[in-house]
Legacy VTK file of the C-alpha trace (Angstrom):
# vtk DataFile Version 3.0
C-alpha trace
ASCII
DATASET POLYDATA
POINTS 94 float
110.613 125.435 110.823
112.721 122.092 111.097
111.184 118.910 111.668
110.464 117.515 115.108
113.553 114.903 116.282
110.717 112.466 117.451
108.882 112.904 114.033
112.167 112.671 112.093
113.211 109.348 114.047
109.465 107.796 113.779
109.757 108.388 109.998
113.234 106.613 109.744
112.338 103.963 111.796
108.894 103.293 110.096
110.291 103.565 107.152
113.389 101.184 107.735
111.387 98.626 109.143
108.960 98.834 105.906
111.660 98.306 103.773
113.368 95.200 106.093
110.126 93.805 105.647
109.554 94.530 102.071
113.187 92.776 101.165
112.864 89.966 104.157
116.062 91.985 105.474
117.329 90.320 108.614
116.808 93.304 110.793
114.590 95.606 112.180
114.756 99.115 114.296
113.633 99.463 117.731
113.833 101.554 120.387
112.944 105.265 121.067
112.692 107.683 117.876
115.108 110.216 118.979
117.624 106.865 119.849
117.070 104.231 118.130
118.982 101.004 116.967
118.853 98.618 114.254
118.896 95.240 115.450
119.674 92.210 113.161
117.623 88.865 113.818
119.974 86.670 112.356
124.157 86.549 112.778
124.475 89.986 111.726
126.533 89.666 108.857
124.029 91.245 106.304
123.206 94.276 108.667
127.074 94.728 108.662
127.084 94.184 104.959
124.270 97.098 104.483
125.944 99.330 106.947
129.613 99.123 104.919
127.498 99.764 102.010
125.865 102.712 103.070
129.214 104.403 104.129
131.132 103.556 101.043
128.605 104.042 98.295
126.551 106.551 99.773
128.189 108.518 102.440
125.626 107.933 105.031
126.469 106.671 108.119
123.884 104.814 110.618
125.263 104.692 113.954
124.464 102.036 116.675
122.118 103.203 118.180
121.084 106.132 115.749
120.924 109.600 117.356
118.527 111.805 115.608
119.578 115.709 115.961
118.232 119.069 114.950
120.557 118.982 112.493
118.757 115.955 110.508
115.517 116.571 108.580
112.961 114.607 107.060
114.810 115.023 103.603
117.875 113.338 105.050
115.838 110.607 105.903
114.376 110.201 102.456
117.867 110.255 101.308
118.453 107.590 103.807
115.768 104.998 102.920
116.491 105.604 99.066
119.996 104.387 99.326
118.860 101.453 101.830
116.635 100.421 99.264
118.831 100.927 96.464
121.439 98.624 98.209
118.284 95.884 99.177
117.434 96.449 95.683
121.067 95.159 94.375
120.912 91.711 96.639
123.699 92.089 99.124
124.219 88.317 98.712
125.116 88.666 95.295
LINES 1 95
94 0 1 2 3 4 5 6 7 8 9 10 11 12 13 14 15 16 17 18 19 20 21 22 23 24 25 26 27 28 29 30 31 32 33 34 35 36 37 38 39 40 41 42 43 44 45 46 47 48 49 50 51 52 53 54 55 56 57 58 59 60 61 62 63 64 65 66 67 68 69 70 71 72 73 74 75 76 77 78 79 80 81 82 83 84 85 86 87 88 89 90 91 92 93
């Protein structure tokens, strides 16, 4: 049984926003769970660095906007959240 698109999108947005708050990262995830977007709360340079690090270091692409599909699972969300936290924990500004 696959997880519903709405449920997967809700987990993604909630967990991303939780990490952004935890690490004081200048972005937030907004929109409908099936089609959300990460928007910067500053000039966007840090968000661009995060998205680039996800692709280059983890082979994870977060597009703008995010389209959750039936091919995604909660395991994909967990992998994405773990990668985002690893990057944020390394301090992108360094």
